[in-house]
C-alpha positions in Angstrom: -12.6 -7.4 -13.9 -14.2 -7.2 -10.5 -16.9 -5.0 -9.4 -14.9 -3.7 -7.2 -12.2 -2.2 -9.5 -12.8 1.0 -11.3 -11.0 2.1 -14.2 -9.0 5.5 -14.6 -7.3 6.7 -16.9 -6.3 10.3 -15.8 -4.6 12.7 -17.7 -2.5 9.9 -19.5 -1.7 10.4 -23.2 1.7 10.2 -24.7 2.7 13.2 -26.9 3.0 12.8 -30.5 7.2 12.8 -30.9 8.1 14.1 -34.4 11.8 12.8 -33.9 13.1 10.6 -31.7 14.9 11.3 -28.6 18.6 12.0 -28.5 18.8 10.5 -25.2 16.4 8.2 -23.0 14.4 11.1 -20.6 13.5 10.2 -17.4 9.9 10.0 -16.3 10.6 11.6 -12.5 9.5 15.0 -13.4 6.8 17.4 -12.6 5.0 16.3 -16.0 4.7 13.0 -15.0 3.3 13.7 -11.7 1.0 15.8 -13.1 -0.3 12.9 -15.4 -1.1 10.8 -12.4 -2.5 13.2 -9.9 -5.9 12.6 -11.0 -5.5 8.9 -10.4 -3.7 9.2 -7.1 -6.3 11.8 -5.8 -9.4 9.6 -6.5 -7.7 6.6 -4.6 -7.7 9.2 -1.7 -11.1 10.2 -2.2 -12.3 6.8 -2.7 -10.1 3.9 -1.5 -11.5 1.7 -4.1 -8.5 -0.3 -6.2 -8.4 1.2 -10.2 -7.4 -0.2 -13.1 -5.4 1.9 -15.5 -5.5 0.9 -19.2 -2.9 1.4 -21.5 -5.1 1.5 -24.4 -5.8 5.1 -25.9 -2.8 6.5 -24.1 0.1 5.0 -26.1 2.1 3.8 -23.4 3.2 0.3 -23.2 2.3 -1.5 -19.6 6.2 -1.2 -18.5 6.3 2.6 -19.2 2.9 2.8 -17.8 4.1 1.1 -14.6 7.2 3.4 -14.5 5.2 6.4 -15.2 3.1 5.9 -12.0 5.8 4.9 -9.9 8.1 8.2 -10.6 5.1 10.4 -10.7 4.4 9.3 -7.4 8.0 9.5 -6.2 7.8 13.0 -7.2 4.9 14.2 -5.6 6.4 12.2 -2.2 9.3 14.0 -2.6 8.0 17.6 -4.0 5.1 18.4 -3.5 5.1 20.3 0.0 1.4 20.5 0.9 1.0 17.0 0.7 4.0 15.2 0.5 2.9 13.1 3.8 -0.2 12.2 2.2 1.4 10.5 -0.9 3.8 8.9 1.5 1.0 7.3 3.5 -0.8 6.3 0.0 2.2 4.5 -1.3 2.4 2.4 1.8 -0.9 1.4 1.2 -1.0 0.2 -2.4 0.5 -1.9 -4.6 0.8 -1.1 -8.6 1.3 -4.2 -10.7 1.8 -4.6 -14.2 -1.2 -6.5 -16.2 -1.3 -7.4 -19.9 -3.7 -4.4 -20.8 -2.3 -2.0 -18.4 -1.5 -1.3 -14.4 -3.7 -2.6 -11.3 -3.3 -0.2 -8.3 -4.4 -1.7 -5.5 -4.7 -1.4 -1.8 -3.1 -4.1 0.5 -5.3 -6.8 1.9 -5.4 -5.9 5.8 -5.5 -2.6 4.8 -9.2 -2.8 3.5 -10.6 -3.7 6.7 -9.2 -0.8 8.1 -10.4 1.2 5.5 -13.8 0.2 6.0 -13.6 1.3 9.5 -13.6 5.1 9.1 -10.2 5.6 10.9 -8.8 9.2 11.3 -5.7 10.0 9.3 -3.6 9.7 12.3 -5.3 5.9 13.2 -4.5 4.9 9.5 -1.1 6.4 9.6 -0.3 4.3 12.9 -2.0 1.6 11.5 0.0 1.3 8.6 3.1 2.0 10.2 5.8 -1.2 9.8 5.3 -4.5 11.4 8.3 -4.4 13.0 7.2 -2.0 16.0 4.2 -4.7 17.2 6.8 -7.8 16.5 9.2 -5.8 18.9 5.9 -5.8 21.1 5.1 -9.2 21.1 8.9 -10.5 22.0 8.7 -8.4 24.9 5.8 -9.6 26.2 6.6 -13.3 25.6 9.5 -12.7 27.9 7.9 -11.7 30.9 4.4 -13.0 30.3 2.8 -15.1 32.9 0.5 -18.0 32.3 -3.1 -17.1 31.2 -2.0 -13.3 30.4 -3.3 -12.0 26.9 -1.7 -9.6 24.3 -3.6 -7.4 22.0 -2.6 -5.0 19.5 -5.7 -3.3 17.6 -5.4 -1.4 14.1 -2.4 -2.8 12.4 -2.6 -4.2 9.2 -1.8 -8.2 9.1 -0.9 -10.4 6.2 0.5 -14.0 5.7 3.9 -13.6 6.6 3.0 -11.6 9.7 1.1 -14.7 11.2 3.6 -17.4 10.0 6.0 -15.1 11.7 3.7 -15.1 14.9 3.0 -18.5 14.6 7.0 -19.5 14.3 7.8 -17.5 17.3 5.0 -19.2 19.5 6.2 -22.2 18.9 10.0 -21.5 20.0 9.2 -19.5 22.8 5.9 -20.3 24.0 4.5 -23.6 22.5 1.2 -23.3 24.8 0.3 -19.9 23.5 -2.3 -19.4 21.0 -2.8 -16.7 18.9 -6.0 -15.5 17.3 -6.0 -12.8 14.1 -8.6 -10.8 12.0 -7.5 -8.6 9.4 -6.5 -6.1 11.7 -6.0 -7.1 15.3 -4.0 -9.9 16.6 -4.4 -11.4 20.2 -2.2 -13.9 21.8 -3.2 -15.8 24.7 -0.1 -17.2 26.8 
């Protein structure tokens, strides 16, 4: 494991069952949400990737993955005080199953944003869907004159976004150049 990843278990511990349940139980409930809340709170307080091991919990990696997702979804839908905080967190993280547990990591473009000490509102704007700034690029390209510049700061940019910008420029403005950082795109016509 990398030194940048913390190992967190939270309150995950499977209860011993005396008999098998007669029907499947949904993990979308308050009990599951309460079990994973310490993990989510750690992600909110210290934005660092975490590994949630299955050993000692009694859960398989698939069950652990479902519980993490369902608990987060329950909090997003049912926690009146922090629902928006959990929704914002969900847009920033990915949950992946591994052989021995689940890895919860922050999306690549967001790591650079987190290091800038942005306010919650600035971070929310930065993590908004790329549809908005893509639309702004298309609008700008339709009316931009030679040597004009388009800049958009505090956005999360991934490889698909970069590919889209290059494809769009090749089609609409082959003479234009694009410069990227983890949180910024600049286009010069």
